[in-house]
Every structure is written in C-alpha cells, then in structure tokens.
VEXMI-676737 format. One line per field, with one value per residue (C-alpha): residue number from 1; residue in one letter; x, y, z. Coordinates in nm, 3 decimals, padded with zeros to 5 digits. Example, Ala and Ser with C-alpha at 12.3 -4.5 7.8 and 13.67 -1.06 7.14 Angstrom:
// residues 2
resi <- 1_2
resn <- A_S
x <- 01.230_01.367
y <- -00.450_-00.106
z <- 00.780_00.714
//
This chain:
// residues 607
resi <- 1_2_3_4_5_6_7_8_9_10_11_12_13_14_15_16_17_18_19_20_21_22_23_24_25_26_27_28_29_30_31_32_33_34_35_36_37_38_39_40_41_42_43_44_45_46_47_48_49_50_51_52_53_54_55_56_57_58_59_60_61_62_63_64_65_66_67_68_69_70_71_72_73_74_75_76_77_78_79_80_81_82_83_84_85_86_87_88_89_90_91_92_93_94_95_96_97_98_99_100_101_102_103_104_105_106_107_108_109_110_111_112_113_114_115_116_117_118_119_120_121_122_123_124_125_126_127_128_129_130_131_132_133_134_135_136_137_138_139_140_141_142_143_144_145_146_147_148_149_150_151_152_153_154_155_156_157_158_159_160_161_162_163_164_165_166_167_168_169_170_171_172_173_174_175_176_177_178_179_180_181_182_183_184_185_186_187_188_189_190_191_192_193_194_195_196_197_198_199_200_201_202_203_204_205_206_207_208_209_210_211_212_213_214_215_216_217_218_219_220_221_222_223_224_225_226_227_228_229_230_231_232_233_234_235_236_237_238_239_240_241_242_243_244_245_246_247_248_249_250_251_252_253_254_255_256_257_258_259_260_261_262_263_264_265_266_267_268_269_270_271_272_273_274_275_276_277_278_279_280_281_282_283_284_285_286_287_288_289_290_291_292_293_294_295_296_297_298_299_300_301_302_303_304_305_306_307_308_309_310_311_312_313_314_315_316_317_318_319_320_321_322_323_324_325_326_327_328_329_330_331_332_333_334_335_336_337_338_339_340_341_342_343_344_345_346_347_348_349_350_351_352_353_354_355_356_357_358_359_360_361_362_363_364_365_366_367_368_369_370_371_372_373_374_375_376_377_378_379_380_381_382_383_384_385_386_387_388_389_390_391_392_393_394_395_396_397_398_399_400_401_402_403_404_405_406_407_408_409_410_411_412_413_414_415_416_417_418_419_420_421_422_423_424_425_426_427_428_429_430_431_432_433_434_435_436_437_438_439_440_441_442_443_444_445_446_447_448_449_450_451_452_453_454_455_456_457_458_459_460_461_462_463_464_465_466_467_468_469_470_471_472_473_474_475_476_477_478_479_480_481_482_483_484_485_486_487_488_489_490_491_492_493_494_495_496_497_498_499_500_501_502_503_504_505_506_507_508_509_510_511_512_513_514_515_516_517_518_519_520_521_522_523_524_525_526_527_528_529_530_531_532_533_534_535_536_537_538_539_540_541_542_543_544_545_546_547_548_549_550_551_552_553_554_555_556_557_558_559_560_561_562_563_564_565_566_567_568_569_570_571_572_573_574_575_576_577_578_579_580_581_582_583_584_585_586_587_588_589_590_591_592_593_594_595_596_597_598_599_600_601_602_603_604_605_606_607
resn <- M_I_S_L_K_N_F_A_L_K_I_S_C_Q_T_V_L_L_A_V_F_S_I_N_T_F_A_Q_V_A_K_L_P_T_P_W_T_E_Q_A_Q_K_A_E_L_P_L_N_E_Y_P_R_P_Q_L_Q_R_T_D_W_L_N_L_N_G_K_W_D_Y_T_G_G_K_S_A_P_N_A_L_N_P_Q_T_V_A_S_F_V_G_V_N_Q_K_I_L_V_P_Y_C_P_E_S_Y_L_S_G_V_Q_K_K_Q_E_I_N_L_W_Y_R_R_T_F_E_L_P_A_S_W_K_G_K_D_V_L_I_N_F_G_A_V_D_H_D_A_T_V_F_I_N_G_K_K_A_G_S_H_S_G_G_Y_D_G_F_S_F_N_I_T_P_Y_L_I_K_G_K_N_T_I_V_V_A_A_Y_D_P_N_D_G_K_A_P_S_G_K_N_G_P_R_G_D_Y_T_F_S_S_G_I_W_Q_T_V_W_L_E_P_V_A_H_T_H_I_T_S_I_K_L_L_P_D_L_D_G_K_R_L_K_V_L_V_S_T_S_S_A_G_S_V_T_A_V_A_L_N_G_K_K_E_V_S_Q_A_K_A_A_S_G_T_Y_F_Y_L_P_I_D_K_P_E_L_W_S_P_E_N_P_F_L_Y_D_L_K_I_T_L_N_S_S_N_G_K_V_A_D_E_V_T_S_Y_F_G_M_R_D_I_K_L_G_K_L_N_G_V_M_R_P_F_I_N_G_K_F_M_M_Q_L_G_L_L_D_Q_G_Y_W_P_D_G_V_L_T_A_P_T_E_E_A_L_K_F_D_I_E_Y_T_K_N_A_G_Y_N_L_I_R_K_H_M_K_T_E_P_Q_R_F_Y_Y_W_A_D_K_L_G_L_M_V_W_Q_D_M_P_A_I_W_Y_Q_N_E_D_T_T_V_N_R_R_V_F_R_K_E_W_K_A_I_M_D_E_H_Y_N_S_P_S_I_V_T_W_V_P_F_N_E_N_W_G_A_F_D_V_K_N_I_T_N_W_T_K_Q_Y_D_P_S_R_L_V_N_G_N_S_G_F_N_N_N_P_D_Y_Q_K_P_Y_G_D_P_G_N_G_D_Y_V_D_T_H_I_Y_V_G_P_Y_G_A_S_V_P_D_G_K_R_A_A_S_L_G_E_F_G_G_V_G_L_F_V_R_D_H_M_W_P_V_E_N_N_A_Y_D_Y_E_P_T_K_A_R_L_T_D_R_Y_V_F_L_L_D_R_V_E_Q_L_M_K_Y_K_G_L_S_V_A_I_Y_T_Q_T_T_D_V_E_H_E_V_N_G_V_L_T_Y_D_R_K_V_E_K_M_E_T_K_R_I_K_E_V_N_Q_A_V_I_Q_A_G_H_D_M_N_K
x <- -00.045_00.279_00.332_00.591_00.694_00.826_00.936_01.164_01.193_01.067_00.820_00.821_00.520_00.251_00.213_-00.119_-00.262_-00.453_-00.681_-00.995_-01.303_-01.550_-01.910_-01.893_-01.529_-01.250_-00.964_-00.732_-00.528_-00.566_-00.240_-00.303_-00.623_-00.786_-00.967_-01.293_-01.190_-01.329_-01.656_-01.712_-01.614_-01.871_-02.157_-02.465_-02.562_-02.243_-02.285_-02.647_-02.698_-02.941_-02.711_-02.867_-02.900_-03.016_-03.310_-03.411_-03.713_-03.807_-03.896_-03.616_-03.442_-03.064_-02.933_-02.573_-02.433_-02.347_-02.422_-02.338_-02.042_-01.853_-01.604_-01.285_-01.170_-01.321_-01.660_-01.945_-01.915_-02.068_-02.074_-02.440_-02.549_-02.899_-02.929_-02.833_-02.519_-02.559_-02.474_-02.481_-02.196_-02.112_-02.044_-01.840_-01.981_-01.889_-01.959_-02.131_-02.046_-01.674_-01.501_-01.369_-01.011_-01.051_-00.989_-01.334_-01.510_-01.389_-01.280_-00.957_-00.885_-00.708_-00.891_-01.183_-01.317_-01.642_-01.828_-02.160_-02.355_-02.675_-02.901_-03.266_-03.498_-03.858_-04.053_-04.223_-04.600_-04.643_-04.499_-04.795_-04.933_-04.618_-04.366_-04.023_-03.696_-03.357_-03.075_-02.701_-02.453_-02.189_-02.084_-01.757_-01.797_-02.082_-02.370_-02.669_-02.944_-03.176_-03.481_-03.615_-03.423_-03.551_-03.336_-03.442_-03.184_-02.820_-02.588_-02.243_-02.024_-01.817_-01.864_-02.233_-02.545_-02.840_-03.186_-03.435_-03.805_-03.825_-04.197_-04.289_-04.042_-04.135_-04.322_-04.492_-04.260_-03.889_-03.730_-03.386_-03.159_-02.852_-02.605_-02.352_-02.061_-01.794_-01.473_-01.168_-00.974_-00.808_-00.784_-01.046_-01.296_-01.241_-01.058_-00.830_-00.556_-00.698_-00.645_-00.360_-00.130_-00.240_-00.043_-00.276_-00.487_-00.745_-01.109_-01.414_-01.783_-02.021_-01.845_-02.127_-02.454_-02.740_-03.092_-03.464_-03.736_-04.113_-04.265_-04.592_-04.607_-04.579_-04.267_-03.973_-03.671_-03.425_-03.392_-03.160_-03.080_-02.897_-02.843_-02.883_-02.735_-02.788_-03.156_-03.197_-03.357_-03.302_-03.360_-03.527_-03.605_-03.797_-03.806_-04.068_-04.168_-04.493_-04.662_-04.770_-04.756_-04.473_-04.463_-04.122_-04.071_-03.743_-03.680_-03.439_-03.460_-03.835_-03.912_-04.055_-03.853_-04.052_-04.279_-04.339_-04.549_-04.492_-04.551_-04.300_-04.029_-04.021_-03.781_-03.915_-03.776_-03.790_-03.736_-03.469_-03.491_-03.179_-03.006_-02.760_-02.459_-02.270_-01.893_-01.623_-01.637_-02.017_-02.146_-02.511_-02.758_-03.128_-03.356_-03.586_-03.905_-04.052_-04.399_-04.534_-04.907_-05.033_-05.293_-05.576_-05.441_-05.326_-04.977_-04.774_-04.424_-04.234_-03.859_-03.634_-03.316_-03.100_-02.914_-02.649_-02.659_-02.315_-02.149_-01.798_-01.676_-01.356_-01.287_-00.999_-00.858_-00.602_-00.572_-00.508_-00.748_-00.866_-01.157_-01.422_-01.648_-01.966_-01.807_-01.474_-01.136_-01.067_-00.733_-00.811_-00.576_-00.632_-00.522_-00.506_-00.750_-00.734_-00.990_-00.816_-00.842_-00.615_-00.917_-01.186_-00.979_-01.220_-01.485_-01.451_-01.514_-01.781_-01.963_-01.740_-01.435_-01.578_-01.637_-01.299_-01.085_-01.311_-01.312_-00.933_-00.889_-01.126_-00.971_-00.622_-00.726_-00.773_-01.073_-01.046_-01.027_-00.923_-01.096_-00.834_-00.911_-01.220_-01.563_-01.712_-02.053_-02.296_-02.263_-01.902_-02.021_-02.296_-02.033_-01.824_-02.138_-02.230_-01.886_-01.769_-01.498_-01.478_-01.424_-01.242_-01.384_-01.157_-01.269_-01.109_-00.864_-00.904_-00.573_-00.604_-00.785_-00.613_-00.729_-01.073_-01.143_-01.505_-01.588_-01.342_-01.370_-01.748_-01.741_-01.529_-01.762_-02.072_-01.933_-01.804_-02.153_-02.305_-02.065_-02.144_-02.518_-02.501_-02.310_-02.447_-02.645_-02.357_-02.254_-01.913_-01.812_-01.667_-01.444_-01.459_-01.130_-01.175_-00.804_-00.498_-00.140_-00.228_-00.326_-00.561_-00.598_-00.779_-00.974_-00.889_-00.978_-01.315_-01.397_-01.299_-01.533_-01.812_-01.775_-01.796_-02.101_-02.276_-02.225_-02.151_-02.215_-01.874_-01.514_-01.330_-00.966_-00.923_-00.583_-00.450_-00.072_-00.041_00.336_00.363_00.309_00.317_00.604_00.384_00.214_00.277_00.176_-00.143_-00.025_-00.203_-00.541_-00.531_-00.894_-01.096_-01.065_-00.723_-00.366_-00.245_00.097_00.215_00.551_00.721_00.833_00.766_00.601_00.827_00.769_00.392_00.171_00.105_-00.234_-00.296_-00.555_-00.841_-00.743_-00.649_-00.327_-00.339_-00.074_-00.280_-00.027_00.288_00.471_00.466_00.726_00.739_00.788_00.833_00.616_00.707_00.416_00.181_00.294_00.166_00.396_00.576_00.879_00.764_00.854_00.788_00.918_01.139_01.170_01.210_01.330_01.096_00.752_00.905_01.125_00.834_00.622_00.899_00.928_00.556_00.542_00.830_00.649_00.332_00.525_00.646_00.292_00.183_00.454_00.333_-00.026_00.059_00.313_00.276_-00.102_-00.136_-00.495_-00.496_-00.245_-00.313_-00.069_-00.003_-00.171_-00.437_-00.310_-00.036_-00.164_-00.014_00.351_00.331_00.429_00.371_00.039_-00.030_-00.188_-00.070_-00.262_-00.440_-00.542_-00.390_-00.101_-00.092_00.247_00.279_00.199_-00.161_-00.179_00.111_-00.029_-00.363_-00.198_-00.002_-00.293_-00.526_-00.265_-00.231_-00.609_-00.651_-00.383_-00.595_-00.903_-00.704_-00.632_-01.002_-00.976
y <- -00.416_-00.599_-00.896_-00.792_-01.155_-01.131_-00.767_-00.756_-00.979_-01.333_-01.349_-01.626_-01.851_-01.733_-01.910_-02.084_-02.062_-02.378_-02.346_-02.493_-02.275_-02.326_-02.227_-01.911_-01.802_-01.740_-01.976_-01.820_-01.511_-01.238_-01.192_-00.821_-00.686_-00.370_-00.111_-00.292_-00.657_-00.699_-00.525_-00.749_-01.061_-00.993_-00.879_-01.100_-00.941_-00.826_-00.575_-00.505_-00.213_-00.262_-00.397_-00.260_00.120_00.171_-00.066_-00.047_-00.183_-00.104_-00.458_-00.717_-00.976_-01.003_-01.361_-01.273_-01.426_-01.777_-02.062_-02.433_-02.505_-02.796_-02.783_-02.904_-03.142_-03.436_-03.266_-03.368_-03.227_-02.879_-02.823_-02.819_-03.086_-03.228_-03.325_-03.164_-03.275_-03.429_-03.207_-03.496_-03.450_-03.103_-02.865_-02.601_-02.252_-01.985_-01.613_-01.511_-01.315_-01.360_-01.620_-01.933_-01.832_-01.520_-01.471_-01.318_-01.627_-01.826_-02.103_-01.976_-02.269_-02.251_-02.319_-02.529_-02.601_-02.763_-02.541_-02.618_-02.368_-02.423_-02.215_-02.186_-01.889_-01.797_-01.546_-01.250_-01.289_-00.969_-01.145_-01.382_-01.390_-01.239_-01.392_-01.421_-01.352_-01.466_-01.238_-01.294_-01.009_-01.250_-01.615_-01.744_-01.918_-02.169_-02.159_-02.390_-02.301_-02.548_-02.454_-02.728_-02.985_-02.874_-02.706_-02.344_-02.239_-02.215_-01.936_-01.919_-01.612_-01.489_-01.112_-01.043_-01.067_-01.297_-01.373_-01.661_-01.665_-01.930_-01.904_-02.255_-02.420_-02.246_-02.410_-02.269_-02.208_-02.289_-02.315_-02.446_-02.302_-02.483_-02.319_-02.527_-02.328_-02.470_-02.280_-02.472_-02.147_-02.308_-01.993_-02.106_-01.847_-01.481_-01.466_-01.161_-01.151_-01.445_-01.695_-01.947_-01.691_-01.407_-01.268_-01.293_-01.520_-01.722_-01.660_-01.876_-01.908_-01.647_-01.311_-01.057_-01.015_-01.266_-01.137_-01.208_-00.967_-00.998_-00.884_-00.912_-01.170_-00.876_-00.689_-00.487_-00.698_-00.433_-00.072_00.090_00.462_00.671_01.047_01.250_01.594_01.724_01.629_01.740_01.411_01.070_00.759_00.487_00.118_-00.072_-00.450_-00.649_-01.008_-00.959_-00.678_-00.361_00.017_00.220_00.566_00.728_01.040_01.233_01.429_01.697_01.635_01.637_01.854_01.675_01.753_01.555_01.256_01.013_00.704_00.412_00.043_-00.182_-00.319_-00.008_00.285_00.623_00.963_01.178_01.546_01.713_02.085_02.281_01.967_01.996_01.802_01.528_01.567_01.490_01.855_01.848_01.490_01.587_01.298_01.309_01.068_00.844_00.667_00.401_00.256_-00.049_-00.099_-00.441_-00.495_-00.438_-00.091_-00.166_-00.079_-00.399_-00.277_00.037_00.091_00.389_00.470_00.766_00.898_01.151_01.372_01.357_01.249_01.156_01.187_01.231_01.570_01.787_02.065_02.279_02.002_01.726_01.437_01.432_01.296_01.557_01.540_01.741_01.915_02.011_01.846_01.720_01.564_01.223_01.162_00.856_00.548_00.185_00.029_-00.348_-00.379_-00.648_-00.676_-00.864_-00.986_-01.025_-01.083_-00.959_-00.841_-00.526_-00.608_-00.337_-00.063_00.192_00.009_-00.011_00.363_00.439_00.376_00.599_00.874_00.866_00.885_01.180_01.358_01.313_01.517_01.247_01.239_00.880_00.520_00.242_-00.063_-00.319_-00.676_-00.716_-00.572_-00.447_-00.469_-00.216_-00.004_00.074_00.238_00.414_00.583_00.670_00.820_01.009_01.133_01.214_00.987_00.870_00.495_00.294_-00.057_-00.347_-00.692_-00.961_-01.155_-01.506_-01.695_-01.985_-01.822_-02.042_-02.372_-02.502_-02.169_-02.252_-02.274_-02.047_-01.749_-01.773_-01.761_-01.444_-01.271_-01.368_-01.239_-00.915_-00.839_-00.923_-00.686_-00.406_-00.465_-00.465_-00.137_00.042_00.299_00.434_00.782_00.737_00.469_00.653_00.389_00.013_-00.182_-00.534_-00.630_-00.542_-00.586_-00.866_-01.095_-01.352_-01.130_-01.261_-01.094_-00.763_-00.550_-00.722_-00.717_-00.350_-00.273_-00.481_-00.305_00.034_-00.069_-00.221_00.094_00.393_00.629_00.551_00.535_00.206_00.124_-00.206_-00.315_-00.097_-00.124_-00.299_-00.241_-00.502_-00.873_-01.185_-01.416_-01.721_-01.592_-01.387_-01.020_-00.908_-00.548_-00.230_-00.315_00.019_00.097_00.210_00.553_00.540_00.460_00.336_00.235_00.135_00.278_00.187_00.403_00.653_00.875_00.939_00.692_00.736_00.720_01.018_01.068_00.969_01.107_00.902_00.822_01.009_00.927_00.746_00.642_00.354_00.270_00.434_00.490_00.186_00.329_00.135_00.212_-00.048_00.024_-00.209_-00.400_-00.305_-00.549_-00.888_-01.160_-01.250_-01.110_-00.764_-00.579_-00.282_-00.136_00.107_00.224_00.527_00.502_00.751_00.906_01.245_01.104_00.910_01.225_01.422_01.150_01.153_01.532_01.511_01.244_01.454_01.761_01.552_01.425_01.787_01.848_01.549_01.673_02.023_01.946_01.579_01.540_01.309_01.303_01.027_00.923_00.640_00.589_00.245_00.207_00.279_00.031_-00.222_-00.565_-00.874_-00.881_-00.539_-00.237_00.034_00.165_00.516_00.338_00.028_-00.292_-00.267_00.095_00.215_00.425_00.698_00.638_00.987_01.336_01.357_01.735_01.767_01.488_01.666_01.997_01.860_01.646_01.945_02.163_01.916_01.880_02.258_02.298_02.070_02.284_02.594_02.446_02.487_02.867
z <- -01.400_-01.481_-01.251_-00.998_-00.974_-01.329_-01.314_-01.016_-00.714_-00.694_-00.413_-00.164_-00.134_00.099_00.428_00.449_00.797_00.878_01.173_01.313_01.318_01.601_01.552_01.760_01.752_01.504_01.590_01.333_01.392_01.130_00.940_00.898_01.053_00.921_01.134_01.046_01.096_01.446_01.362_01.059_01.253_01.526_01.301_01.298_00.967_00.792_00.510_00.598_00.357_00.069_-00.202_-00.524_-00.499_-00.857_-00.828_-00.466_-00.282_00.076_00.185_00.192_00.408_00.431_00.433_00.517_00.834_00.955_00.714_00.742_00.518_00.367_00.085_-00.072_-00.344_-00.156_-00.113_-00.347_-00.699_-00.695_-01.073_-01.177_-00.927_-00.951_-00.586_-00.258_-00.078_00.265_00.560_00.810_01.052_00.917_01.205_01.027_00.979_00.728_00.754_00.430_00.213_00.278_00.059_00.237_00.159_00.372_00.742_00.793_00.659_00.958_00.719_00.562_00.333_00.000_-00.328_-00.214_-00.570_-00.443_-00.198_-00.028_00.185_00.386_00.608_00.705_00.695_00.768_00.564_00.735_00.765_00.564_00.259_00.234_-00.120_-00.269_-00.501_-00.340_-00.519_-00.399_-00.511_-00.517_-00.562_-00.694_-00.660_-00.803_-01.040_-01.110_-00.864_-00.819_-00.572_-00.397_-00.191_00.037_-00.164_-00.504_-00.766_-00.810_-01.070_-01.169_-01.284_-01.436_-01.387_-01.096_-01.127_-01.197_-00.988_-01.047_-00.911_-00.899_-00.826_-00.553_-00.481_-00.611_-00.373_-00.049_00.239_00.546_00.836_00.817_00.472_00.382_00.116_-00.014_-00.252_-00.443_-00.587_-00.814_-00.880_-01.004_-01.049_-01.349_-01.560_-01.808_-01.689_-01.598_-01.267_-01.281_-01.022_-00.827_-01.110_-01.148_-01.308_-01.084_-00.795_-00.500_-00.279_-00.468_-00.388_-00.446_-00.376_-00.236_-00.207_-00.220_-00.033_-00.052_00.006_-00.036_-00.140_-00.193_-00.522_-00.709_-00.984_-01.224_-01.118_-01.246_-01.338_-01.461_-01.572_-01.823_-01.805_-02.063_-02.021_-02.340_-02.275_-02.627_-02.614_-02.251_-02.159_-02.001_-02.209_-02.002_-02.050_-01.782_-01.820_-01.633_-01.563_-01.755_-01.942_-01.767_-01.778_-01.630_-01.474_-01.417_-01.207_-01.194_-00.875_-00.760_-00.389_-00.323_-00.625_-00.927_-01.240_-01.495_-01.540_-01.825_-01.889_-02.126_-02.176_-02.006_-02.231_-02.453_-02.456_-02.351_-02.251_-01.940_-02.027_-01.811_-01.874_-01.781_-01.655_-01.370_-01.492_-01.308_-01.283_-01.025_-00.912_-00.893_-00.857_-00.879_-00.886_-00.968_-00.784_-00.988_-00.888_-01.115_-01.066_-01.249_-01.295_-01.395_-01.666_-01.414_-01.338_-00.983_-00.862_-00.890_-00.808_-00.718_-00.711_-00.649_-00.837_-00.939_-01.240_-01.336_-01.644_-01.803_-02.125_-02.230_-02.586_-02.779_-02.932_-03.043_-02.830_-03.010_-03.267_-03.008_-02.955_-02.593_-02.383_-02.308_-02.002_-02.060_-02.356_-02.196_-02.157_-01.808_-01.723_-01.578_-01.287_-01.076_-00.889_-00.991_-00.745_-00.706_-00.427_-00.221_00.157_00.401_00.597_00.328_00.008_-00.264_-00.016_00.191_00.557_00.605_00.418_00.592_00.459_00.107_00.116_00.274_-00.034_-00.245_00.016_00.049_-00.328_-00.348_-00.050_-00.198_-00.500_-00.763_-00.997_-01.126_-01.013_-01.246_-01.102_-01.191_-01.293_-01.073_-01.019_-00.695_-00.531_-00.670_-00.357_-00.454_-00.776_-00.581_-00.365_-00.671_-00.827_-00.510_-00.406_-00.759_-00.894_-01.253_-01.294_-01.557_-01.531_-01.624_-01.729_-01.510_-01.725_-01.854_-01.844_-02.088_-02.377_-02.636_-02.483_-02.579_-02.745_-02.830_-02.459_-02.283_-02.514_-02.508_-02.127_-02.140_-02.386_-02.188_-01.860_-02.014_-02.145_-01.805_-01.626_-01.870_-01.828_-01.449_-01.419_-01.723_-01.522_-01.310_-01.428_-01.266_-01.516_-01.815_-01.978_-02.035_-02.043_-02.186_-02.176_-01.969_-02.093_-02.335_-02.044_-02.191_-02.496_-02.803_-03.083_-02.916_-03.216_-03.256_-02.884_-02.864_-03.155_-03.003_-02.666_-02.835_-03.038_-02.736_-02.528_-02.753_-02.460_-02.306_-02.417_-02.465_-02.396_-02.580_-02.442_-02.162_-02.154_-02.487_-02.469_-02.192_-02.227_-02.008_-02.093_-02.158_-02.474_-02.784_-02.755_-02.919_-02.897_-02.993_-03.149_-03.331_-03.250_-02.953_-02.794_-02.627_-02.721_-02.386_-02.252_-01.904_-01.797_-01.470_-01.307_-01.586_-01.683_-01.983_-02.263_-02.233_-02.539_-02.760_-02.925_-03.284_-03.521_-03.374_-03.015_-02.700_-02.514_-02.182_-01.932_-01.797_-01.524_-01.393_-01.065_-00.842_-00.604_-00.277_00.087_00.361_00.666_00.951_01.110_00.825_00.555_00.443_00.585_00.262_00.078_-00.030_-00.348_-00.578_-00.905_-00.714_-00.354_-00.133_00.227_00.397_00.373_00.292_00.016_-00.134_-00.132_-00.301_-00.565_-00.630_-00.667_-00.913_-01.116_-01.128_-01.240_-01.532_-01.600_-01.629_-01.888_-02.090_-02.067_-02.187_-02.456_-02.561_-02.560_-02.257_-02.122_-01.858_-01.591_-01.344_-01.057_-00.910_-00.665_-00.400_-00.140_-00.097_-00.203_-00.042_-00.164_-00.332_-00.121_-00.382_-00.251_-00.130_00.168_00.351_00.282_00.618_00.539_00.867_00.733_00.469_00.310_00.161_00.286_00.170_00.181_-00.066_-00.282_-00.303_-00.388_-00.683_-00.806_-00.804_-00.972_-01.262_-01.301_-01.291_-01.557_-01.773_-01.712_-01.805_-02.147_-02.234_-02.209
//
C-alpha cells in the first residue's frame, strides 16, 4: 500500500508511553484497548491453542506467559552470543509472545535491538526417555537459544518458525531457557511495515508461541501436501529425523477415504476418488493421519493434519485471461489485511481476536484476504482454510536492498523460501506476492520466475502495484512476467490494469476511503486517501465503487479487486473496521449484498 505519509497528510510522531512494569500488574494504560485486551493481559497462558494445525501432536507444553526480560541498546549484544547474559538484578517481566513494543507485553519500549528472555520449566514425568523439541512460531530477527547455560541453536529470520532438539542439554528437575534476540530494525532484513521506512510501530523479539513437545528419536520433521485434481490424488512427502516407513490415512470425518505406505523422505500418492473440492463457498477439508514406524517396526511418531483439494490456474474465458479456481473463473474480491493490533502490534491478543478479522471478512461477503507485508501464525491460515477465504500472501519488504547486496539480498531470498515452505500446505493460499509497489524491489523478474518454479501449483504476482513507487529509489516497474498485471489505484477503481495475452488483470489495492470515529482512533494525526463524513455516506461510496468494479470485471477483463483495508491501522482511518475492532464503519448488510452480487456476476460469466 502507498505510504499515506507521502500520499496525503504528514503524520505527527507517535507518542511513546514510558511506564514502569511491575511483576504482577500493567502500569501502562492501553492507548486503544480491544475487546480482548483484558483477557490477554490476565492470561497465565496466553494463546494456549496448539500452534501448528497441519502437523499436530497431542502431547505438548506451552511456554507462553511471564518470562524474565532485559533489553535495549545497553543490554549485552544479542547477535549470535556464545554465552548467556547475566540476569542479576533483573526484575522486569515480559508476557510472551507479545513483542516488547506492545502494550500487552508489559514492557512497551521502542526498538530494543538487544533482547534477552529467561524462564524455567520442568518436564512432565511421562516424557522420560523421549527427545524434547523446543519450537518457536517466530522470533524477530536473529535468535539464539540456551538451555541450562549451553547453546542449543540459533536461527535467522523474523517470519518463519524453527525448532531445536534440546535433549542433550536437559537436566533432572528445573531447567532454564534463555533466548537472545537481536533486531536492529535497520531495513537490511525483511521487516515490512515495521521497518525504518514503514508506517507503524516497530516490533522485535518473540512474537509467536513458544512450546515444547516430546518425540521419539526417530520422528516426523515436516510434511508437504500437494492436491492433484486431475489425477484425483494427493501428493505427499514426509520428512523425518532418521529413516523409517510412513503410513498416511485420509479421512472424511471418521470415514477412511484412502491409505498409502512409503519410505520416509520419498514422494507418494494418496488416491482421492470423487474428491470433494475446497472453495470459499465450500471450504471442505479432509483430515490426515500420518504414522511413522522406525526400522524395528514400532510406531515412533504420529501426527494429524488436514488438506483441501483445490487448484488455481490461469485460463481464458471468452478470450480473456483469468484465474480459474477448480476449473472455473471466480472473481476474487477481498480486503487488504495488515494484521496489526493496538494492544499486541503484530500479535493478535487472543485466538478469538485472530479469528475475528477472518470471520468479519467472510461475513461481509468477501472471498479473499491479501495478507499485506507480514505473515501470521499458522492458526490464522487454519481459520482461512476452515472458514473459506482465499489468501494472497505478501513477502515483507526489505528496505535497503541496494546496500551490501551480497548479504541483504541473500537474506531476503532465504526468508521468502522459508515463508513459502512453512505455508505451502494451506489450501487458502492461492497467490504469492514477492514485492509490493517496488518497495525494496530487486531482480523482480528473476524472483517472480523462481517463485513460480518453486511452487507451480499457485499463481504469482511479482510486483503488486508496479505503477507506484517510493520516492527514495528508482522504480523497477512491471516485471512483465508472473500471472497478474497489477496496479494500485486510489481511490479508483478506474485506471486498473487490463489483462494481456499471458496474465490476468488485478486491482491489487483500491479504495482507502476514511471515516473518523471518535474515541476509536489511535492518538496521532489520522489520515486516509479520501473521506466521508458518516457511516451511511461511506457505505454509499463503497457500493458505488463496487458497482464500478463490476463494470471493469465484465467489460475490461478485471479478475481481482482488493479494497483497502480490513481495519484502521495506527494513523490510517480507512478500514472497514476501527483499529480496536469495536465499530463497523459501514453498513455490513449492504456491503455483503454488493460484494456477493459482484462475485455472483463473475460466476455467471462461466455459463
């Protein structure tokens, strides 16, 4: 999305609230509480749902909650340290997994850079004889993990999960974990909107769930699932820590659909006869159970998962190139979803809150979310899969791609691959978006080609909004390849792309019309691309815009339209919801009616 700071009004600097956090209470006052703020603040185990729905085990231990914390520029260097920082005299606590810049963390400091976390844990007696994995949903940006003073591993990347086998470092009784996180937020690694040229509050450190789980020494490390509609089968790859044999069972409820066996580390197929297809109208999911037997024939590991049978391809309808879902054109109509929270910044305060944005989008008649410049915990994609919303997944931008290119560009490529790997199995994700509006753009044509080659099962939008460009760099522009020709038009929609011979036309962003809602705005100077004075007027304006989108779909070949945006975000007041999610800024019933009418008009074009 175009920076509103450069587009219209100059925003005033945000007020930084400095407060002292006591161990048991929040001394700060929330700038803009959500309906879930108090619940998250009081939770002993915040976000206590199993965090990895597509590779789930029954036995696990959530490590969210209060940790000892020290951080800041004067704290010990947290970039790949070899020894643990001292916590002598440290009496500050942080509520994991909320970043220290957030209200919910209880810290609420700006850009800590060096972050040190510590807590103790004891393993359940039933885990005796098992290997123990520690899992992190995401830590921004470079993380080093110590168990009982010994280094267990390190990871670089702010948007993908990682795990370490910590068995060699464990002792009987109470164990101590220390996590060092280093995040300069200097724009030399992917950071999206929370980087130095972004619009919003910075975020650092642990921002997704941390958990332990017991496994056998031979265990499943990852699975890869690819629906093949033409072949009526599911392609499966099960990777393991050491060799074994795998049994996969597909289920429709409790009814077994098919079963297949193979060696671990090899591709195999599960037949799916008469597959029930996944779509936004019918988000049907098959359950999947995978069992790993070790070389002695005993069951070593068992995980549950799910999959959806759907495909997305380009095809011509009446001579116009369009995206086809399961063999038919479906107008993709959605919201730009930035996933920011006034209390948790990048982290939704609760599972109910995480689900809320998806549910609202679905209930308002949309069929698409463009997840803009960030990723979400895996449970977000689970709810998109389950409730039936297509997802365009952006790569968070790098900001200084032309400085130290050997290092910075390599970091971008590595993290983009990791994001694609982590979310590969979600049927809701139908399009990858490596670049937005030329922000941090480099080698766009090559990266677009690589993305398409790495995952040919999805569409790729190489540079969404290539017609826009930040003022600090030369525009890369339209890469000329990929699956979409995509412009951003504010307010729009006229001026949107038209399809060419090889690509469908997308209006990757439009709208952005604001409404001031007193007592529900972030305490800064607020702005939008345009404004309406009342809820009724804003609704009228939206219906008018969608009527015009329908004209572009029918007569100019438009196939995608993404309205800005799901919620207000800090200084921006152009959401369909307020930033605190307490006020629907338009008449949802009318919004749903026009959205559904446009989508239905797209369906009718298949007749």
